[in-house]
LUMTIRO-812931 format. One line per field, with one value per residue (C-alpha): x, y, z; chain. Coordinates in steps of 0.05 Angstrom, whole numbers, plus 5000, padded with zeros to 4 digits. Example, Ala and Ser with C-alpha at 12.3 -4.5 7.8 and 13.67 -1.06 7.14 Angstrom:
<pts>
c1 (5246 5273)
c2 (4910 4979)
c3 (5156 5143)
chaine (A A)
</pts>
This chain:
<pts>
c1 (8199 8266 8329 8399 8456 8530 8531 8593 8605 8656 8672 8743 8756 8712 8688 8611 8593 8623 8582 8520 8461 8385 8313 8249 8186 8113 8084 8152 8159 8239 8282 8349 8399 8480 8526 8528 8563 8555 8520 8448 8428 8471 8439 8372 8394 8420 8354 8314 8353 8406 8423 8461 8513 8565 8564 8577 8529 8457 8397 8329 8270 8199 8207 8134 8144 8125 8171 8150 8202 8206 8270 8304 8313 8240 8221 8155 8147 8128 8106 8052 7980 7952 7916 7934 7878 7893 7965 7954 7895 7940 7953 7876 7853 7898 7868 7793 7808 7844 7773 7733 7770 7758 7679 7682 7727 7677 7624 7669 7714 7715 7764 7721 7761 7825 7789 7761 7830 7851 7793 7807 7876 7855 7804 7858 7903 7852 7833 7909 7909 7844 7783 7742 7727 7798 7769 7746 7821 7853 7804 7821 7899 7889 7849 7903 7953 7913 7914 7846 7843 7896 7854 7841 7903 7957 8013 8060 8040 8054 8116 8167 8141 8072 8092 8136 8070 8031 8088 8086 8009 8012 8064 8026 7960 7997 7999 8069 8097 8155 8151 8220 8229 8300 8299 8223 8229 8283 8256 8188 8156 8126 8056 8078 8128 8068 8028 8079 8080 8011 8015 8073 8037 7974 8005 7997 8052 8128 8164 8242 8254 8324 8317 8356 8297 8292 8219 8201 8255 8219 8147 8143 8181 8185 8244 8316 8370 8442 8493 8564 8638 8614 8574 8496 8464 8385 8341 8267 8235 8232 8290 8288 8294 8355 8387 8383 8406 8470 8487 8483 8529 8574 8576 8587 8645 8679 8678 8710 8758 8784 8791 8830 8873 8893 8913 8956 8989 9003 9030 9072 9104 9122 9151 9193 9217 9237 9274 9314 9334 9355 9402 9449 9425 9425 9397 9352 9298 9285 9288 9232 9192 9199 9176 9120 9097 9097 9050 9003 9003 8992 8932 8907 8911 8883 8822 8807 8735 8720 8654 8630 8561 8582 8648 8618 8660 8628 8656 8693 8658 8675 8651 8707 8704 8760 8731 8666 8628 8604 8531 8503 8451 8483 8419 8364 8302 8254 8188 8215 8170 8176 8128 8133 8067 8034 8052 8092 8115 8102 8119 8171 8212 8260 8328 8386 8444 8513 8499 8428 8414 8350 8306 8259 8201 8143 8110 8140 8136 8125 8191 8235 8296 8289 8291 8357 8384 8369 8406 8467 8471 8454 8425 8357 8340 8297 8356 8419 8484 8534 8600 8636 8596 8626 8576 8578 8526 8496 8444 8396 8410 8479 8506 8503 8560 8597 8624 8605 8661 8715 8748 8741 8812 8804 8743 8781 8844 8791 8763 8831 8872 8945 8963 8934 8963 8932 8863 8877 8890 8831 8781 8795 8759 8699 8703 8734 8797 8840 8816 8746 8789 8801 8726 8685 8637 8580 8590 8584 8517 8470 8496 8572 8558 8522 8583 8631 8589 8593 8670 8676 8639 8674 8740 8714 8711 8648 8611 8544 8520 8461 8437 8387 8365 8436 8412 8380 8413 8459 8463 8442 8511 8525 8465 8488 8556 8527 8479 8545 8579 8520 8515 8585 8586 8600 8572 8500 8464 8401 8375 8316 8300 8241 8284 8245 8309 8355 8312 8295 8368 8406 8366 8348 8282 8239 8218 8149 8116 8048 7997 8050 8096 8140 8132 8178 8162 8195 8227 8179 8118 8146 8157 8084 8058 8093 8084 8003 7999 8047 8060 8025 8012 8075 8121 8166 8179 8191 8240 8279 8286 8311 8367 8390 8397 8431 8481 8494 8508 8559 8597 8594 8626 8678 8698 8695 8646 8608 8574 8539 8528 8491 8442 8430 8414 8359 8328 8334 8299 8237 8237 8240 8184 8138 8153)
c2 (6393 6429 6395 6418 6371 6375 6450 6488 6564 6610 6684 6707 6707 6644 6582 6576 6505 6443 6398 6407 6363 6371 6371 6410 6375 6393 6405 6411 6469 6470 6506 6530 6537 6547 6592 6664 6677 6607 6629 6618 6684 6672 6601 6634 6684 6632 6592 6656 6679 6631 6668 6715 6664 6629 6558 6491 6429 6423 6462 6437 6485 6479 6545 6553 6554 6615 6643 6683 6721 6756 6794 6801 6876 6898 6969 7000 7053 7112 7153 7103 7115 7049 7011 6944 6913 6947 6928 6858 6852 6892 6828 6813 6885 6888 6832 6861 6926 6891 6849 6913 6944 6884 6890 6960 6944 6892 6948 6974 6926 6898 6841 6799 6735 6773 6808 6741 6706 6763 6761 6683 6694 6747 6698 6638 6690 6706 6631 6619 6668 6631 6659 6725 6707 6743 6789 6730 6696 6763 6767 6695 6709 6771 6737 6679 6732 6771 6833 6845 6912 6939 6922 6992 7025 7057 7012 7071 7074 6998 6979 6938 6873 6885 6901 6838 6796 6835 6822 6749 6748 6780 6735 6672 6697 6702 6621 6617 6542 6560 6610 6634 6678 6707 6714 6736 6735 6787 6839 6809 6814 6751 6765 6771 6712 6675 6700 6684 6613 6604 6632 6584 6526 6544 6552 6487 6503 6493 6535 6548 6595 6616 6625 6622 6624 6568 6579 6573 6519 6476 6490 6504 6451 6383 6384 6415 6432 6451 6489 6481 6482 6488 6423 6404 6360 6341 6314 6295 6310 6366 6410 6377 6308 6337 6358 6291 6258 6306 6291 6213 6222 6268 6213 6160 6201 6220 6146 6128 6187 6170 6096 6123 6171 6110 6072 6131 6140 6062 6071 6128 6093 6036 6083 6118 6050 6032 6098 6092 6020 6044 6090 6034 5981 5989 5921 5930 5896 5945 5999 5966 5955 6029 6054 6002 6031 6103 6082 6056 6117 6161 6117 6128 6203 6200 6165 6201 6232 6298 6324 6384 6381 6360 6397 6467 6525 6561 6630 6639 6704 6738 6808 6833 6897 6949 6953 6927 6980 6972 6948 7016 7048 7056 7081 7122 7136 7183 7211 7193 7199 7196 7211 7215 7220 7191 7180 7117 7120 7167 7168 7115 7104 7050 7044 6989 6967 6943 6875 6874 6839 6863 6854 6907 6871 6902 6899 6926 7005 7017 7063 7008 7025 7101 7088 7046 7101 7158 7122 7111 7184 7205 7276 7275 7303 7246 7196 7196 7154 7139 7175 7110 7076 7058 7038 6984 6996 6946 6975 6936 6987 6965 7024 7069 7029 7004 7035 7002 7034 7002 6941 6894 6907 6981 6980 6948 7002 7056 7017 7026 6962 6976 6926 6882 6822 6844 6842 6779 6740 6772 6759 6685 6670 6702 6662 6716 6692 6697 6741 6762 6808 6853 6851 6914 6920 6927 6861 6817 6781 6813 6755 6774 6849 6833 6786 6845 6887 6841 6834 6910 6907 6853 6890 6958 6929 6968 6956 6969 6936 6966 6909 6925 6859 6825 6757 6783 6742 6704 6634 6586 6568 6639 6657 6601 6630 6695 6670 6636 6701 6746 6692 6700 6775 6811 6877 6906 6896 6925 6886 6889 6825 6779 6720 6678 6632 6692 6729 6671 6639 6705 6756 6771 6803 6845 6914 6901 6964 6960 7022 7068 7058 7008 6960 6910 6838 6778 6723 6669 6712 6725 6656 6641 6699 6676 6601 6615 6652 6609 6544 6477 6458 6428 6452 6491 6430 6386 6431 6444 6366 6361 6417 6386 6312 6348 6384 6318 6282 6340 6329 6251 6266 6314 6255 6204 6167 6139 6083 6141 6180 6126 6116 6192 6193 6141 6186 6247 6209 6195 6270 6290 6242 6274 6345)
c3 (4654 4654 4649 4664 4644 4654 4658 4666 4679 4705 4713 4700 4777 4802 4770 4790 4767 4745 4701 4750 4731 4760 4738 4753 4743 4742 4811 4846 4898 4900 4945 4914 4971 4983 5012 5000 4929 4905 4839 4856 4821 4764 4752 4756 4704 4656 4665 4649 4590 4569 4504 4547 4575 4544 4581 4569 4579 4559 4580 4559 4571 4528 4480 4497 4572 4609 4666 4730 4765 4830 4845 4913 4903 4878 4894 4894 4838 4876 4811 4793 4816 4815 4870 4896 4855 4791 4795 4807 4748 4699 4658 4656 4645 4582 4549 4565 4538 4474 4466 4480 4418 4379 4391 4369 4303 4286 4266 4215 4190 4121 4142 4193 4183 4204 4266 4283 4287 4330 4373 4387 4403 4459 4486 4492 4528 4576 4583 4597 4656 4686 4646 4661 4738 4753 4803 4850 4835 4863 4920 4938 4936 4981 5031 5031 5047 5094 5050 5034 5068 5021 4954 4941 4973 4921 4911 4920 4994 5009 5055 5023 5051 5030 4961 4955 4969 4919 4868 4888 4876 4809 4780 4806 4778 4713 4714 4692 4677 4720 4773 4800 4864 4887 4964 4968 5043 5051 5106 5111 5181 5220 5188 5114 5117 5144 5086 5034 5065 5054 4981 4964 4993 4952 4884 4839 4793 4788 4838 4843 4909 4927 5004 5066 5117 5158 5168 5096 5087 5142 5117 5043 4994 4970 4931 4953 4902 4940 4903 4937 4916 4844 4846 4861 4899 4888 4944 4935 4998 5056 5080 5148 5119 5072 5135 5168 5106 5110 5182 5164 5109 5153 5208 5157 5120 5189 5210 5142 5145 5216 5193 5131 5177 5220 5157 5130 5195 5196 5127 5143 5195 5153 5102 5156 5182 5111 5097 5166 5146 5068 5103 5128 5083 5010 4989 4925 4954 5011 4959 4918 4984 5002 4930 4931 5001 4977 4918 4967 5006 4945 4930 4998 4993 4921 4949 5007 5010 4982 5016 4980 5015 5085 5093 5082 5106 5164 5179 5244 5268 5333 5361 5410 5447 5474 5538 5573 5609 5678 5696 5672 5627 5557 5516 5541 5495 5524 5492 5420 5359 5284 5226 5155 5114 5180 5250 5260 5328 5389 5464 5457 5521 5540 5560 5552 5597 5578 5564 5544 5477 5448 5390 5362 5330 5290 5224 5162 5155 5232 5240 5266 5219 5228 5306 5302 5247 5299 5357 5309 5291 5361 5340 5376 5446 5461 5454 5503 5490 5546 5536 5527 5479 5412 5364 5306 5259 5203 5152 5112 5063 5048 5015 5073 5104 5040 4982 4919 4874 4926 4921 4981 4996 4989 5028 5097 5086 5093 5157 5184 5166 5155 5100 5044 5078 5144 5109 5070 5136 5171 5119 5101 5167 5136 5070 5027 4992 4931 4872 4905 4946 4889 4862 4867 4923 4870 4837 4904 4924 4980 5024 5012 5026 5093 5106 5095 5138 5197 5186 5190 5252 5288 5271 5302 5376 5390 5458 5427 5366 5324 5270 5222 5191 5196 5174 5107 5049 5093 5080 5134 5158 5165 5205 5253 5259 5273 5325 5360 5361 5385 5441 5462 5458 5518 5496 5483 5417 5392 5336 5279 5256 5228 5232 5287 5304 5310 5357 5406 5400 5419 5451 5524 5511 5451 5448 5406 5369 5388 5371 5358 5415 5442 5501 5533 5529 5559 5515 5541 5523 5451 5439 5465 5415 5359 5367 5380 5313 5262 5291 5309 5379 5415 5356 5400 5448 5396 5356 5421 5435 5364 5375 5438 5406 5346 5392 5430 5364 5346 5410 5399 5334 5355 5408 5349 5390 5334 5371 5412 5349 5317 5374 5376 5299 5309 5371 5320 5264 5314 5327 5256 5239 5291 5266)
chaine (A A A A A A A A A A A A A A A A A A A A A A A A A A A A A A A A A A A A A A A A A A A A A A A A A A A A A A A A A A A A A A A A A A A A A A A A A A A A A A A A A A A A A A A A A A A A A A A A A A A A A A A A A A A A A A A A A A A A A A A A A A A A A A A A A A A A A A A A A A A A A A A A A A A A A A A A A A A A A A A A A A A A A A A A A A A A A A A A A A A A A A A A A A A A A A A A A A A A A A A A A A A A A A A A A A A A A A A A A A A A A A A A A A A A A A A A A A A A A A A A A A A A A A A A A A A A A A A A A A A A A A A A A A A A A A A A A A A A A A A A A A A A A A A A A A A A A A A A A A A A A A A A A A A A A A A A A A A A A A A A A A A A A A A A A A A A A A A A A A A A A A A A A A A A A A A A A A A A A A A A A A A A A A A A A A A A A A A A A A A A A A A A A A A A A A A A A A A A A A A A A A A A A A A A A A A A A A A A A A A A A A A A A A A A A A A A A A A A A A A A A A A A A A A A A A A A A A A A A A A A A A A A A A A A A A A A A A A A A A A A A A A A A A A A A A A A A A A A A A A A A A A A A A A A A A A A A A A A A A A A A A A A A A A A A A A A A A A A A A A A A A A A A A A A A A A A A A A A A A A A A A A A A A A A A A A A A A A A A A A)
</pts>
C-alpha cells in the first residue's frame, strides 16, 4: 500500500495541494483526474522521487517497492537498431547474459562461494520478472495489443502510438509494484486505444493512470482520485458511478444553496429594516438587535457550502469569425499524395464547403498530420484554398504555434492584442488568471498549452479551423466546452481526432483513410463501424439515453426544479446500472 497523508506543496506562483490524503492498495487500477494545470504530473514526480521536493505531510512507500513509469512525452529513439521483441525483452536478456557470464566464470574461479551468491541473486532477479519463459509472456502481450505483426520490426520505424503501447508492455512485463502512466492515451488511434484498454484490464498489479480519455475512464478503472482546487477526493468504483455521485452531490448542494440564499435574503431584509428604524429611533435595544442580526448574517456567509469538486470552473470557449462565406467550396484537394520512407497517401480527392465540419480518421502514421499541415501552408498544386478563407491552426506539436520562451502575456501581445489588460480580461474565460499569466510557455502543462492554442484560434476570428488532435491533454470539462464551441461555430472545421466522443458529437461526416487513400463516410456508418469493433451490443443506444437524461437534469437544476431533478436522477441511476 502507498499512503499520502496531509500533503501540501506549492510553487512560488501557485499552491498545488493543501493537506491532501489518499491511499493506493494492491490490485487497484486507479484513474487520476483533474483540470489541466492542477498538479497531477507534479504529484506523480513526488511519488517517484520524494527526495527532490520540499513538501509538508507524510508519504509512506515501502523502500523495496519498484515503480514502472510511462511518460506522456515518450519518443522513439531513431538511432537505436533494435527490434520490438528485443526492446521489450531487454531486462530479461540482460539477466540471462549475466547468468551466461557467471557460468563461464565458474570454470576458472577460485572463489566459488562469492560466485554462487552472485548466481543466486541473478536467478532471484529473473524469477521476479516471471521466470525464464519471458518469450511466451511477450508474445501474449503482443497478441493482446494486436501487435504480433510488429515483433521483428525495428523500434525506430514504429509510429508514436505503436511505440507508446510497446513501452507500456515493457514496463508491465517488468512487474513493478506500482505502475504509473501519465496520459498514455495521447494521440492513440482507435485500434491502439482499444489495445491499451486490453493491456490495462489484463494487468494484475497496482496502477495509477493520469488520463482524460472518456473511453478509458468508462472501461478500465475501479478507483478514482480527483485533484481539484488544491484538494483531493477519492472514490472506490467506476468513473461512471463517480460522475453519478458528483451529480447527486451537486443537486443536494444546489438545493441547500437555494434555501441558504433565501434565508440570507430574508436576513438582509431584516437588517435593512433595522437600519432604517435606527435612523430615526436611537433606542439602544434597536442597535443591539441590528448587531445581533448582522452577526447571524456573518455566520450564514461563513457556513455557505464550498464545492471544490462540484463547482468546477469550465472555460467559456467561443469560435467567432469575421465574416461567413456563402455556401461554396473553400478547400479543394485533387490527386494529393505524400510519402517519406514509404508511400503514405496517394490519389486523395475531396472538397469542403464553408460550413462543413469534418473529421479525418486513420491509424497512427498514415499521413493525417502531414495532409493538414499541407492544407495550412497551401503550397501544393494539388490543394486549392478559397481566396477569402482565413485559417486558424492548432498543431499537436505545440511548439509550431507557441514560443516556449514567451510568457503567456507576451504570446498574446504577439498575436495582436493591444494591452496586457485586454489579454487578462480575455484569458480569464479560459481559466488563466493571476500570476500564471507571467509564466513562460515552457513551464505549462500539455493541457494548458493546448488551451492557449484554442484561445489564440478563437481570437483570430478565422472561418476555417484546422485542428490536429485538439482534445489531447485537455481535461474532460474543457473537452465538453470545446465540443459546445464546435457545435456553435458558423465556419468550417477539418479536425484530426482519435477521440470518439468529439467526432460523433461535433462532426458532420468523416474522411477515413483506407488503403493509402481517403473516402468519405457518413456519421451513421462511422458510428456503426466503431461500435461494432469496440463496444458491447446496444451500448450506443444506452449511452445516448443516458446523455439525454443528464441534459434534462441539467435543465431542471437551472430552473431550480429539484422535484423533477430527483425523479430524473432515479431514471439515470437505472441507465447507469444497465451500462
